[in-house]
N, C-alpha and C positions, 0 to 999 in steps of 0.2 A: 443590602441586596447583593451587591457585587461580592462581598466577603463570603456570603453563603454559597454563591455560585462557584467561587474559586475552591472553597472547601469540598463542595460536592464533586467537582472536577477532579480534585487531588485524590479524594477517596476512590472514586471510580477508576481512574487510571492506575493508582497504586495497586488496586486489587487485580486489575487486568494484566499488569506487567509483572506480577509476581511470577517467579520462575516456575512455580508448581501450579500456577493458576490455570483454570480451565480454558480461558480464551488467550493464553499467552501467544501461542503460535499463530492464531488467527490475526491478532494485532500485529505481530511481527511480519506476516505475509502482506498485510495491507500497508504497513510503513515501507517495507522494501518495494512494493509495487508503486507507491507514490514516488519513491526515490528514482526508480527506473523510469517512471513517467516523466519526471523532470529531465532526466537525461535524454529520453527520446524526444521531447519537445525542444531541447537544446539543439540536437542533431537536426531536426526538421527546420528550425529557424536559421541555422548556420548554412545548411545546404541550399535553402531557398534564397538566402541572401547572396550566396556565391553563384547561384544560377545552375547548380549541378544536381538538383533534386530530380529523382526519377523514381517511379514506383518499384517497390521490391528491394530497396537499398537496406543498409545496415539499421537505419533509423526505424524502419517499418518492423524489423525483427525485434528491436528493443521495445517498441510500442506494444507488440504482441505479447512479449514476455511480461511487461508491466500489467496489461490487462488480465493476463492469466494469474499473476500473483494476487492482484486485487480480488479476482473472482474466487481463488482458493481461500483467501481470508474471509470473504463473506460466507462461503459454504461452511467454514469453521464456526460461524455463529449459528447457522441454521441446524446443523447436525452436530450437537455436543458429543463428547466422548461417552461411551456407554461402558460402565464397569463390568468386568467379567465375573 
């Protein structure tokens, strides 16, 4: 069962991450969004530990950018490219 699941995952991700694939940029936006989310959470944790957190700091900007990237990635799945 696990072997079949891993093969399915490899096939799906291989097709999605092909450079010319239809969902390549959508997956890329989601991955960069998760990377930015990790960075934003680190900034939040660090500033709250130091006691210097306030609303509207750099961490909130990174958080907004991360959510925007994830949203753009999801929109890429909903609205696929249309051939001209």
